[in-house]
GUDRENLO-772591 format. One record per residue (C-alpha): x, y, z; residue number from 1; residue in one letter; chain. Coordinates in steps of 0.5 Angstrom, whole numbers. Example, Ala and Ser with C-alpha at 12.3 -4.5 7.8 and 13.67 -1.06 7.14 Angstrom:
BEGIN
+-------+-------+-------+-------+------+------+
|    c1 |    c2 |    c3 | lumza | tinu | seza |
+-------+-------+-------+-------+------+------+
|    25 |    -9 |    16 |     1 |    a |    A |
|    27 |    -2 |    14 |     2 |    s |    A |
+-------+-------+-------+-------+------+------+
end
This chain:
BEGIN
+-------+-------+-------+-------+------+------+
|    c1 |    c2 |    c3 | lumza | tinu | seza |
+-------+-------+-------+-------+------+------+
|   -92 |    -4 |   -69 |     1 |    m |    A |
|   -96 |     2 |   -66 |     2 |    e |    A |
|   -95 |    -2 |   -59 |     3 |    k |    A |
|   -88 |    -3 |   -61 |     4 |    i |    A |
|   -86 |     5 |   -62 |     5 |    d |    A |
|   -90 |     7 |   -56 |     6 |    s |    A |
|   -87 |     3 |   -51 |     7 |    l |    A |
|   -80 |     6 |   -54 |     8 |    l |    A |
|   -82 |    12 |   -53 |     9 |    r |    A |
|   -85 |    11 |   -47 |    10 |    n |    A |
|   -78 |     8 |   -44 |    11 |    i |    A |
|   -75 |    14 |   -48 |    12 |    n |    A |
|   -79 |    19 |   -43 |    13 |    s |    A |
|   -78 |    14 |   -37 |    14 |    a |    A |
|   -70 |    16 |   -38 |    15 |    t |    A |
|   -71 |    23 |   -39 |    16 |    r |    A |
|   -75 |    24 |   -34 |    17 |    n |    A |
|   -72 |    21 |   -28 |    18 |    i |    A |
|   -66 |    26 |   -30 |    19 |    r |    A |
|   -71 |    32 |   -30 |    20 |    l |    A |
|   -75 |    32 |   -25 |    21 |    y |    A |
|   -73 |    30 |   -17 |    22 |    p |    A |
|   -74 |    23 |   -14 |    23 |    s |    A |
|   -81 |    22 |   -12 |    24 |    g |    A |
|   -84 |    27 |   -16 |    25 |    h |    A |
|   -92 |    25 |   -19 |    26 |    p |    A |
|   -88 |    25 |   -27 |    27 |    a |    A |
|   -84 |    20 |   -26 |    28 |    i |    A |
|   -88 |    15 |   -22 |    29 |    a |    A |
|   -94 |    16 |   -27 |    30 |    s |    A |
|   -88 |    15 |   -33 |    31 |    q |    A |
|   -86 |     8 |   -30 |    32 |    l |    A |
|   -92 |     6 |   -29 |    33 |    s |    A |
|   -95 |     7 |   -36 |    34 |    k |    A |
|   -89 |     4 |   -38 |    35 |    t |    A |
|   -90 |    -2 |   -34 |    36 |    l |    A |
|   -97 |    -3 |   -36 |    37 |    q |    A |
|   -94 |    -3 |   -44 |    38 |    e |    A |
|   -90 |    -9 |   -42 |    39 |    i |    A |
|   -95 |   -13 |   -39 |    40 |    m |    A |
|   -99 |   -12 |   -45 |    41 |    e |    A |
|   -95 |   -14 |   -49 |    42 |    l |    A |
|   -92 |   -20 |   -45 |    43 |    f |    A |
|   -99 |   -22 |   -48 |    44 |    k |    A |
|   -96 |   -25 |   -54 |    45 |    t |    A |
|   -89 |   -25 |   -52 |    46 |    n |    A |
|   -85 |   -29 |   -47 |    47 |    n |    A |
|   -81 |   -24 |   -47 |    48 |    r |    A |
|   -78 |   -17 |   -49 |    49 |    i |    A |
|   -71 |   -16 |   -52 |    50 |    f |    A |
|   -69 |    -8 |   -54 |    51 |    i |    A |
|   -62 |    -9 |   -57 |    52 |    g |    A |
|   -58 |    -6 |   -63 |    53 |    k |    A |
|   -54 |   -10 |   -68 |    54 |    t |    A |
|   -50 |    -7 |   -74 |    55 |    k |    A |
|   -52 |    -1 |   -71 |    56 |    d |    A |
|   -60 |    -2 |   -72 |    57 |    v |    A |
|   -64 |    -1 |   -67 |    58 |    l |    A |
|   -68 |    -9 |   -66 |    59 |    v |    A |
|   -75 |   -10 |   -62 |    60 |    f |    A |
|   -75 |   -18 |   -61 |    61 |    n |    A |
|   -72 |   -19 |   -68 |    62 |    e |    A |
|   -76 |   -14 |   -72 |    63 |    t |    A |
|   -72 |    -7 |   -74 |    64 |    p |    A |
|   -74 |     0 |   -71 |    65 |    i |    A |
|   -73 |     6 |   -76 |    66 |    m |    A |
|   -71 |    13 |   -75 |    67 |    d |    A |
|   -70 |    10 |   -68 |    68 |    a |    A |
|   -65 |    16 |   -66 |    69 |    e |    A |
|   -71 |    20 |   -67 |    70 |    e |    A |
|   -76 |    17 |   -63 |    71 |    k |    A |
|   -72 |    14 |   -57 |    72 |    i |    A |
|   -65 |    18 |   -57 |    73 |    g |    A |
|   -65 |    19 |   -50 |    74 |    d |    A |
|   -65 |    11 |   -49 |    75 |    l |    A |
|   -60 |    10 |   -54 |    76 |    i |    A |
|   -55 |    15 |   -52 |    77 |    l |    A |
|   -56 |    12 |   -44 |    78 |    h |    A |
|   -54 |     5 |   -48 |    79 |    m |    A |
|   -49 |     7 |   -51 |    80 |    d |    A |
|   -46 |    11 |   -44 |    81 |    n |    A |
|   -47 |     5 |   -40 |    82 |    k |    A |
|   -45 |     0 |   -46 |    83 |    g |    A |
|   -51 |    -4 |   -45 |    84 |    v |    A |
|   -52 |    -7 |   -52 |    85 |    e |    A |
|   -59 |   -11 |   -51 |    86 |    g |    A |
|   -64 |   -10 |   -45 |    87 |    i |    A |
|   -68 |   -17 |   -44 |    88 |    i |    A |
|   -75 |   -16 |   -40 |    89 |    f |    A |
|   -78 |   -23 |   -37 |    90 |    e |    A |
|   -84 |   -25 |   -35 |    91 |    k |    A |
|   -86 |   -23 |   -27 |    92 |    g |    A |
|   -82 |   -16 |   -28 |    93 |    i |    A |
|   -84 |   -11 |   -21 |    94 |    t |    A |
|   -86 |    -4 |   -21 |    95 |    n |    A |
|   -79 |    -4 |   -16 |    96 |    n |    A |
|   -75 |    -7 |   -21 |    97 |    e |    A |
|   -77 |    -3 |   -27 |    98 |    f |    A |
|   -76 |     3 |   -23 |    99 |    s |    A |
|   -69 |     1 |   -21 |   100 |    d |    A |
|   -67 |    -1 |   -27 |   101 |    f |    A |
|   -69 |     6 |   -31 |   102 |    i |    A |
|   -65 |    10 |   -25 |   103 |    d |    A |
|   -59 |     5 |   -26 |   104 |    l |    A |
|   -59 |     6 |   -34 |   105 |    l |    A |
|   -60 |    14 |   -33 |   106 |    s |    A |
|   -55 |    14 |   -27 |   107 |    g |    A |
|   -47 |    15 |   -26 |   108 |    e |    A |
|   -45 |    14 |   -32 |   109 |    e |    A |
|   -38 |    11 |   -29 |   110 |    s |    A |
|   -43 |     4 |   -27 |   111 |    i |    A |
|   -43 |     1 |   -34 |   112 |    k |    A |
|   -42 |    -6 |   -38 |   113 |    g |    A |
|   -41 |   -12 |   -33 |   114 |    r |    A |
|   -41 |    -7 |   -27 |   115 |    a |    A |
|   -49 |    -5 |   -29 |   116 |    l |    A |
|   -51 |   -12 |   -29 |   117 |    q |    A |
|   -48 |   -13 |   -22 |   118 |    k |    A |
|   -51 |    -7 |   -20 |   119 |    k |    A |
|   -58 |   -10 |   -22 |   120 |    l |    A |
|   -56 |   -17 |   -19 |   121 |    h |    A |
|   -54 |   -13 |   -12 |   122 |    e |    A |
|   -61 |    -9 |   -12 |   123 |    k |    A |
|   -65 |   -16 |   -14 |   124 |    g |    A |
|   -67 |   -14 |   -21 |   125 |    i |    A |
|   -69 |   -21 |   -23 |   126 |    k |    A |
|   -73 |   -20 |   -29 |   127 |    h |    A |
|   -68 |   -16 |   -33 |   128 |    i |    A |
|   -62 |   -18 |   -36 |   129 |    t |    A |
|   -57 |   -14 |   -40 |   130 |    l |    A |
|   -54 |   -17 |   -46 |   131 |    k |    A |
|   -48 |   -17 |   -51 |   132 |    s |    A |
|   -50 |   -17 |   -58 |   133 |    m |    A |
|   -43 |   -16 |   -61 |   134 |    s |    A |
|   -41 |   -20 |   -66 |   135 |    s |    A |
|   -34 |   -24 |   -67 |   136 |    g |    A |
|   -28 |   -23 |   -63 |   137 |    k |    A |
|   -30 |   -18 |   -59 |   138 |    k |    A |
|   -37 |   -21 |   -56 |   139 |    a |    A |
|   -32 |   -27 |   -56 |   140 |    i |    A |
|   -28 |   -24 |   -51 |   141 |    i |    A |
|   -33 |   -21 |   -47 |   142 |    n |    A |
|   -37 |   -27 |   -45 |   143 |    v |    A |
|   -31 |   -30 |   -43 |   144 |    y |    A |
|   -28 |   -24 |   -39 |   145 |    n |    A |
|   -35 |   -24 |   -35 |   146 |    d |    A |
|   -35 |   -32 |   -33 |   147 |    a |    A |
|   -28 |   -30 |   -31 |   148 |    i |    A |
|   -31 |   -24 |   -27 |   149 |    d |    A |
|   -37 |   -29 |   -24 |   150 |    v |    A |
|   -33 |   -35 |   -21 |   151 |    v |    A |
|   -28 |   -30 |   -18 |   152 |    k |    A |
|   -34 |   -27 |   -14 |   153 |    d |    A |
|   -38 |   -33 |   -13 |   154 |    a |    A |
|   -31 |   -36 |   -10 |   155 |    m |    A |
|   -30 |   -30 |    -6 |   156 |    n |    A |
|   -36 |   -31 |    -3 |   157 |    e |    A |
|   -36 |   -37 |    -1 |   158 |    m |    A |
|   -30 |   -35 |     1 |   159 |    r |    A |
|   -33 |   -30 |     6 |   160 |    m |    A |
|   -38 |   -35 |     9 |   161 |    g |    A |
|   -44 |   -33 |     4 |   162 |    r |    A |
|   -48 |   -35 |    -2 |   163 |    i |    A |
|   -46 |   -34 |    -9 |   164 |    p |    A |
|   -52 |   -31 |   -14 |   165 |    k |    A |
|   -56 |   -36 |   -18 |   166 |    t |    A |
|   -58 |   -30 |   -23 |   167 |    e |    A |
|   -50 |   -29 |   -24 |   168 |    e |    A |
|   -49 |   -35 |   -26 |   169 |    v |    A |
|   -54 |   -36 |   -30 |   170 |    t |    A |
|   -53 |   -30 |   -34 |   171 |    s |    A |
|   -47 |   -31 |   -35 |   172 |    v |    A |
|   -47 |   -38 |   -37 |   173 |    v |    A |
|   -53 |   -36 |   -42 |   174 |    n |    A |
|   -48 |   -33 |   -46 |   175 |    g |    A |
|   -43 |   -38 |   -47 |   176 |    l |    A |
|   -48 |   -43 |   -50 |   177 |    t |    A |
|   -50 |   -38 |   -54 |   178 |    d |    A |
|   -43 |   -37 |   -56 |   179 |    a |    A |
|   -41 |   -44 |   -56 |   180 |    v |    A |
|   -48 |   -45 |   -61 |   181 |    l |    A |
|   -46 |   -39 |   -65 |   182 |    s |    A |
|   -38 |   -42 |   -66 |   183 |    n |    A |
|   -36 |   -47 |   -62 |   184 |    r |    A |
|   -29 |   -48 |   -67 |   185 |    d |    A |
|   -27 |   -41 |   -64 |   186 |    a |    A |
|   -30 |   -42 |   -56 |   187 |    m |    A |
|   -26 |   -49 |   -56 |   188 |    i |    A |
|   -20 |   -45 |   -58 |   189 |    g |    A |
|   -20 |   -40 |   -52 |   190 |    l |    A |
|   -19 |   -46 |   -47 |   191 |    t |    A |
|   -12 |   -46 |   -50 |   192 |    m |    A |
|   -11 |   -39 |   -46 |   193 |    i |    A |
|    -9 |   -41 |   -40 |   194 |    k |    A |
|    -8 |   -37 |   -33 |   195 |    d |    A |
|    -3 |   -40 |   -28 |   196 |    y |    A |
|    -4 |   -35 |   -23 |   197 |    d |    A |
|   -11 |   -35 |   -24 |   198 |    n |    A |
|   -11 |   -43 |   -25 |   199 |    y |    A |
|   -17 |   -43 |   -21 |   200 |    l |    A |
|   -22 |   -39 |   -25 |   201 |    y |    A |
|   -19 |   -40 |   -32 |   202 |    n |    A |
|   -19 |   -48 |   -31 |   203 |    h |    A |
|   -26 |   -47 |   -29 |   204 |    s |    A |
|   -29 |   -43 |   -34 |   205 |    v |    A |
|   -25 |   -47 |   -39 |   206 |    n |    A |
|   -28 |   -54 |   -37 |   207 |    v |    A |
|   -36 |   -50 |   -38 |   208 |    c |    A |
|   -33 |   -49 |   -45 |   209 |    i |    A |
|   -32 |   -55 |   -47 |   210 |    l |    A |
|   -38 |   -58 |   -43 |   211 |    a |    A |
|   -42 |   -54 |   -47 |   212 |    l |    A |
|   -39 |   -56 |   -53 |   213 |    a |    A |
|   -39 |   -63 |   -51 |   214 |    l |    A |
|   -47 |   -63 |   -49 |   215 |    a |    A |
|   -48 |   -60 |   -56 |   216 |    q |    A |
|   -44 |   -65 |   -60 |   217 |    h |    A |
|   -48 |   -69 |   -56 |   218 |    m |    A |
|   -55 |   -68 |   -59 |   219 |    k |    A |
|   -57 |   -66 |   -51 |   220 |    y |    A |
|   -62 |   -60 |   -51 |   221 |    d |    A |
|   -61 |   -53 |   -49 |   222 |    k |    A |
|   -64 |   -54 |   -42 |   223 |    k |    A |
|   -59 |   -59 |   -40 |   224 |    n |    A |
|   -53 |   -55 |   -43 |   225 |    m |    A |
|   -54 |   -50 |   -38 |   226 |    l |    A |
|   -54 |   -55 |   -33 |   227 |    i |    A |
|   -48 |   -58 |   -36 |   228 |    a |    A |
|   -45 |   -52 |   -37 |   229 |    g |    A |
|   -47 |   -49 |   -29 |   230 |    m |    A |
|   -44 |   -55 |   -25 |   231 |    g |    A |
|   -38 |   -54 |   -30 |   232 |    a |    A |
|   -37 |   -48 |   -28 |   233 |    l |    A |
|   -39 |   -49 |   -21 |   234 |    l |    A |
|   -35 |   -55 |   -21 |   235 |    h |    A |
|   -29 |   -53 |   -17 |   236 |    d |    A |
|   -32 |   -48 |   -12 |   237 |    i |    A |
|   -31 |   -53 |    -7 |   238 |    g |    A |
|   -24 |   -52 |    -6 |   239 |    k |    A |
|   -25 |   -45 |    -3 |   240 |    t |    A |
|   -26 |   -49 |     3 |   241 |    g |    A |
|   -18 |   -52 |     1 |   242 |    v |    A |
|   -12 |   -49 |     4 |   243 |    s |    A |
|    -9 |   -45 |    -1 |   244 |    e |    A |
|    -3 |   -48 |     1 |   245 |    n |    A |
|    -5 |   -55 |    -1 |   246 |    i |    A |
|    -8 |   -53 |    -7 |   247 |    i |    A |
|    -2 |   -49 |   -10 |   248 |    k |    A |
|     3 |   -54 |    -7 |   249 |    k |    A |
|     9 |   -56 |   -11 |   250 |    s |    A |
|    10 |   -63 |    -8 |   251 |    g |    A |
|     7 |   -69 |    -7 |   252 |    v |    A |
|     1 |   -68 |    -2 |   253 |    l |    A |
|     1 |   -72 |     5 |   254 |    s |    A |
|    -5 |   -77 |     5 |   255 |    s |    A |
|    -8 |   -72 |    11 |   256 |    e |    A |
|    -8 |   -66 |     5 |   257 |    e |    A |
|   -10 |   -70 |     0 |   258 |    w |    A |
|   -16 |   -72 |     4 |   259 |    d |    A |
|   -18 |   -65 |     4 |   260 |    k |    A |
|   -17 |   -64 |    -2 |   261 |    v |    A |
|   -22 |   -70 |    -3 |   262 |    k |    A |
|   -28 |   -66 |     1 |   263 |    e |    A |
|   -28 |   -60 |    -5 |   264 |    h |    A |
|   -33 |   -64 |    -9 |   265 |    p |    A |
|   -38 |   -65 |    -3 |   266 |    l |    A |
|   -36 |   -58 |     0 |   267 |    l |    A |
|   -39 |   -55 |    -7 |   268 |    g |    A |
|   -45 |   -59 |    -8 |   269 |    s |    A |
|   -47 |   -56 |     0 |   270 |    q |    A |
|   -46 |   -50 |    -3 |   271 |    a |    A |
|   -49 |   -50 |    -9 |   272 |    i |    A |
|   -57 |   -54 |    -6 |   273 |    e |    A |
|   -57 |   -47 |    -2 |   274 |    r |    A |
|   -56 |   -43 |    -8 |   275 |    m |    A |
|   -63 |   -40 |    -9 |   276 |    a |    A |
|   -66 |   -43 |   -16 |   277 |    t |    A |
|   -60 |   -47 |   -17 |   278 |    m |    A |
|   -63 |   -53 |   -21 |   279 |    d |    A |
|   -62 |   -59 |   -17 |   280 |    k |    A |
|   -58 |   -63 |   -22 |   281 |    f |    A |
|   -53 |   -57 |   -21 |   282 |    v |    A |
|   -51 |   -60 |   -15 |   283 |    a |    A |
|   -51 |   -67 |   -16 |   284 |    r |    A |
|   -46 |   -66 |   -22 |   285 |    i |    A |
|   -41 |   -63 |   -17 |   286 |    v |    A |
|   -41 |   -68 |   -13 |   287 |    l |    A |
|   -40 |   -73 |   -18 |   288 |    e |    A |
|   -35 |   -70 |   -23 |   289 |    h |    A |
|   -29 |   -74 |   -19 |   290 |    h |    A |
|   -33 |   -80 |   -18 |   291 |    i |    A |
|   -30 |   -84 |   -24 |   292 |    r |    A |
|   -34 |   -88 |   -28 |   293 |    y |    A |
|   -31 |   -95 |   -25 |   294 |    d |    A |
|   -33 |   -91 |   -18 |   295 |    h |    A |
|   -25 |   -91 |   -17 |   296 |    s |    A |
|   -25 |   -84 |   -15 |   297 |    g |    A |
|   -28 |   -80 |    -9 |   298 |    y |    A |
|   -33 |   -79 |    -6 |   299 |    p |    A |
|   -35 |   -86 |    -5 |   300 |    q |    A |
|   -42 |   -87 |    -6 |   301 |    t |    A |
|   -48 |   -92 |    -6 |   302 |    d |    A |
|   -51 |   -89 |   -13 |   303 |    n |    A |
|   -49 |   -93 |   -18 |   304 |    t |    A |
|   -52 |   -89 |   -23 |   305 |    n |    A |
|   -48 |   -83 |   -25 |   306 |    l |    A |
|   -52 |   -77 |   -28 |   307 |    h |    A |
|   -50 |   -77 |   -35 |   308 |    p |    A |
|   -48 |   -69 |   -35 |   309 |    l |    A |
|   -43 |   -72 |   -29 |   310 |    s |    A |
|   -39 |   -76 |   -34 |   311 |    m |    A |
|   -38 |   -69 |   -39 |   312 |    i |    A |
|   -35 |   -65 |   -33 |   313 |    i |    A |
|   -31 |   -71 |   -31 |   314 |    t |    A |
|   -28 |   -72 |   -38 |   315 |    i |    A |
|   -27 |   -65 |   -39 |   316 |    v |    A |
|   -24 |   -63 |   -33 |   317 |    d |    A |
|   -19 |   -68 |   -34 |   318 |    a |    A |
|   -18 |   -65 |   -41 |   319 |    y |    A |
|   -16 |   -58 |   -40 |   320 |    d |    A |
|   -12 |   -61 |   -33 |   321 |    a |    A |
|    -7 |   -65 |   -37 |   322 |    l |    A |
|    -6 |   -59 |   -43 |   323 |    t |    A |
|    -4 |   -54 |   -38 |   324 |    t |    A |
|     2 |   -53 |   -34 |   325 |    l |    A |
|     2 |   -54 |   -27 |   326 |    r |    A |
|     7 |   -55 |   -22 |   327 |    v |    A |
|     7 |   -61 |   -21 |   328 |    y |    A |
|     7 |   -62 |   -29 |   329 |    q |    A |
|     8 |   -61 |   -36 |   330 |    k |    A |
|     3 |   -59 |   -41 |   331 |    p |    A |
|     1 |   -65 |   -45 |   332 |    y |    A |
|    -1 |   -64 |   -52 |   333 |    h |    A |
|    -8 |   -64 |   -55 |   334 |    p |    A |
|    -7 |   -70 |   -58 |   335 |    t |    A |
|    -3 |   -74 |   -52 |   336 |    e |    A |
|    -9 |   -71 |   -47 |   337 |    a |    A |
|   -13 |   -75 |   -52 |   338 |    l |    A |
|   -10 |   -82 |   -52 |   339 |    q |    A |
|    -9 |   -81 |   -44 |   340 |    i |    A |
|   -17 |   -80 |   -44 |   341 |    l |    A |
|   -18 |   -86 |   -49 |   342 |    n |    A |
|   -14 |   -91 |   -45 |   343 |    g |    A |
|   -17 |   -90 |   -39 |   344 |    l |    A |
|   -24 |   -90 |   -43 |   345 |    s |    A |
|   -29 |   -95 |   -39 |   346 |    g |    A |
|   -25 |   -94 |   -33 |   347 |    k |    A |
|   -25 |   -87 |   -31 |   348 |    h |    A |
|   -29 |   -85 |   -37 |   349 |    f |    A |
|   -36 |   -87 |   -39 |   350 |    e |    A |
|   -34 |   -90 |   -46 |   351 |    p |    A |
|   -40 |   -86 |   -50 |   352 |    n |    A |
|   -38 |   -80 |   -47 |   353 |    t |    A |
|   -30 |   -81 |   -49 |   354 |    t |    A |
|   -32 |   -83 |   -56 |   355 |    r |    A |
|   -36 |   -77 |   -57 |   356 |    a |    A |
|   -31 |   -72 |   -54 |   357 |    f |    A |
|   -25 |   -75 |   -58 |   358 |    i |    A |
|   -30 |   -74 |   -64 |   359 |    n |    A |
|   -32 |   -67 |   -63 |   360 |    m |    A |
|   -24 |   -65 |   -62 |   361 |    l |    A |
|   -22 |   -69 |   -68 |   362 |    g |    A |
|   -16 |   -72 |   -70 |   363 |    v |    A |
|   -12 |   -66 |   -69 |   364 |    f |    A |
|   -16 |   -62 |   -63 |   365 |    p |    A |
|   -16 |   -54 |   -65 |   366 |    i |    A |
|    -9 |   -52 |   -62 |   367 |    g |    A |
|    -5 |   -58 |   -64 |   368 |    t |    A |
|     1 |   -55 |   -67 |   369 |    l |    A |
|     3 |   -59 |   -74 |   370 |    v |    A |
|     7 |   -60 |   -79 |   371 |    r |    A |
|     5 |   -60 |   -86 |   372 |    l |    A |
|     8 |   -63 |   -93 |   373 |    s |    A |
|    12 |   -57 |   -94 |   374 |    t |    A |
|    14 |   -57 |   -88 |   375 |    n |    A |
|    11 |   -51 |   -85 |   376 |    e |    A |
|     8 |   -51 |   -77 |   377 |    v |    A |
|     2 |   -49 |   -76 |   378 |    g |    A |
|    -3 |   -49 |   -71 |   379 |    i |    A |
|   -11 |   -52 |   -72 |   380 |    v |    A |
|   -15 |   -46 |   -71 |   381 |    t |    A |
|   -23 |   -50 |   -73 |   382 |    a |    A |
|   -25 |   -57 |   -75 |   383 |    i |    A |
|   -27 |   -60 |   -81 |   384 |    n |    A |
|   -33 |   -64 |   -79 |   385 |    k |    A |
|   -32 |   -68 |   -86 |   386 |    e |    A |
|   -26 |   -70 |   -85 |   387 |    d |    A |
|   -22 |   -69 |   -79 |   388 |    e |    A |
|   -16 |   -70 |   -82 |   389 |    e |    A |
|   -15 |   -63 |   -85 |   390 |    k |    A |
|   -17 |   -58 |   -82 |   391 |    p |    A |
|   -16 |   -51 |   -82 |   392 |    i |    A |
|   -10 |   -49 |   -80 |   393 |    v |    A |
|    -5 |   -42 |   -78 |   394 |    k |    A |
|     1 |   -43 |   -82 |   395 |    v |    A |
|     6 |   -39 |   -76 |   396 |    v |    A |
|    12 |   -43 |   -79 |   397 |    f |    A |
|    15 |   -43 |   -87 |   398 |    n |    A |
|    19 |   -48 |   -90 |   399 |    n |    A |
|    25 |   -45 |   -88 |   400 |    e |    A |
|    23 |   -45 |   -80 |   401 |    g |    A |
|    22 |   -38 |   -81 |   402 |    e |    A |
|    16 |   -34 |   -77 |   403 |    k |    A |
|    11 |   -32 |   -81 |   404 |    i |    A |
|     7 |   -25 |   -80 |   405 |    e |    A |
|     1 |   -25 |   -80 |   406 |    p |    A |
|     0 |   -32 |   -79 |   407 |    p |    A |
|    -3 |   -35 |   -86 |   408 |    l |    A |
|   -10 |   -39 |   -85 |   409 |    e |    A |
|   -10 |   -45 |   -90 |   410 |    v |    A |
|   -16 |   -50 |   -90 |   411 |    d |    A |
|   -13 |   -56 |   -92 |   412 |    l |    A |
|   -20 |   -59 |   -94 |   413 |    s |    A |
|   -19 |   -55 |  -100 |   414 |    k |    A |
|   -12 |   -56 |  -102 |   415 |    e |    A |
|    -8 |   -61 |  -107 |   416 |    d |    A |
|    -7 |   -66 |  -103 |   417 |    e |    A |
|    -1 |   -66 |  -106 |   418 |    n |    A |
|     1 |   -59 |  -104 |   419 |    e |    A |
|    -1 |   -59 |   -97 |   420 |    r |    A |
|    -3 |   -64 |   -91 |   421 |    f |    A |
|    -2 |   -66 |   -84 |   422 |    i |    A |
|     4 |   -71 |   -83 |   423 |    i |    A |
|     5 |   -70 |   -76 |   424 |    s |    A |
|     4 |   -66 |   -69 |   425 |    p |    A |
|     9 |   -62 |   -67 |   426 |    v |    A |
|    12 |   -61 |   -59 |   427 |    d |    A |
|    10 |   -54 |   -58 |   428 |    p |    A |
|    16 |   -52 |   -54 |   429 |    l |    A |
|    21 |   -55 |   -59 |   430 |    s |    A |
|    19 |   -49 |   -63 |   431 |    k |    A |
|    18 |   -44 |   -57 |   432 |    g |    A |
|    11 |   -44 |   -59 |   433 |    i |    A |
|     5 |   -43 |   -54 |   434 |    y |    A |
|    -2 |   -44 |   -56 |   435 |    a |    A |
|    -5 |   -41 |   -51 |   436 |    g |    A |
|    -2 |   -35 |   -53 |   437 |    l |    A |
|    -3 |   -35 |   -61 |   438 |    f |    A |
|   -10 |   -35 |   -59 |   439 |    f |    A |
|    -9 |   -29 |   -54 |   440 |    e |    A |
|    -6 |   -25 |   -60 |   441 |    e |    A |
|   -11 |   -28 |   -65 |   442 |    e |    A |
|   -17 |   -26 |   -60 |   443 |    f |    A |
|   -14 |   -20 |   -56 |   444 |    g |    A |
|   -12 |   -21 |   -48 |   445 |    s |    A |
|   -16 |   -23 |   -43 |   446 |    l |    A |
|   -16 |   -19 |   -37 |   447 |    p |    A |
|   -15 |   -23 |   -31 |   448 |    i |    A |
|   -13 |   -19 |   -24 |   449 |    n |    A |
|    -9 |   -14 |   -29 |   450 |    g |    A |
|    -3 |   -16 |   -32 |   451 |    d |    A |
|    -2 |   -23 |   -35 |   452 |    r |    A |
|     3 |   -27 |   -34 |   453 |    k |    A |
|     5 |   -34 |   -38 |   454 |    s |    A |
+-------+-------+-------+-------+------+------+
end
């Protein structure tokens, strides 16, 4: 505990000194060097060092720090001002990385949160990561919005002929993975929120969440979950090489236009291969995500053994596309979408992966509008693993057809069978309900390129 206290006090002093003395002053360099030495010493017994706040308590790794405000008030103030709730130091950290980080943490207050993390990446700081420790809906929305920003940045880099940054993708997929592991149902609920004006970004994040959820359900380890997540987040990055007029065309594509669209898995895979330190399997699953289980898709390949993670991306990509309104397609009800996927099992989709996906989403997937035996209408918000036919439902219309504000949450597994049970799914359009808007109100707005249009 003495070493921890000493390190925290020295980080605190470093943040203070950098503001008290002019750049290059010996007092700054001496303090930074001393602090970094203490970090290196702690790395002998820790693979990484985490400093963060949870429920207003400062923690070092998993150890709560008593009287933190008195000991390191400057550090806490800088973290609060910059929207930083967690700092992760990893082995390999250099003097320049640590110095630049302290400078950014102590510097201009307008650079905070996601913008501050981006600055770290721009300065080549690879061994320090900022992390949110918020719990509940705020954390879920933050990690979702961060993912939207990363996809947008990556695609903009591609359009400008540059290679996206691996560190940003890895960081945000780590955050999404943690969120899925801690609250999978809530994250799946977020995938019902659709942004039609920014379909490519929104779809990429939704596919990432569904891929992580399915990989977890199929009991893949965290390393493979991350590979699946990164492949899912970047699966459509190659579409930046296809004309936007083709991507957004409402009519039938000509054969030449369709040939252009079919180039996107290869274009994406080639770009990912050039991303520094990116796992080689990420490029492979991006290349394979449209080949299909029976090889009836594209691109054509002599490799008969498709990667199992590619099969995950293939099916979740199709599910999110089917349940999203497009210029050429009305959205399918989640139960209808699962029926379509099941009908193509063994053809487009690998049978075991298909079964696992349907099993994970349940008889009534999250986002399904259902009619209850009481004539009430509600939206499925969570799955009951013990009995898929008895999920948690938010009742939005009473038995008279009147809207309920706020919705009434009902756990059907705890209801008497004579009281409430699901009798059928309901077409949301018939009730003027859009599941995405329901979840948006439930979790808070998702600001994607300014005002959202539904």
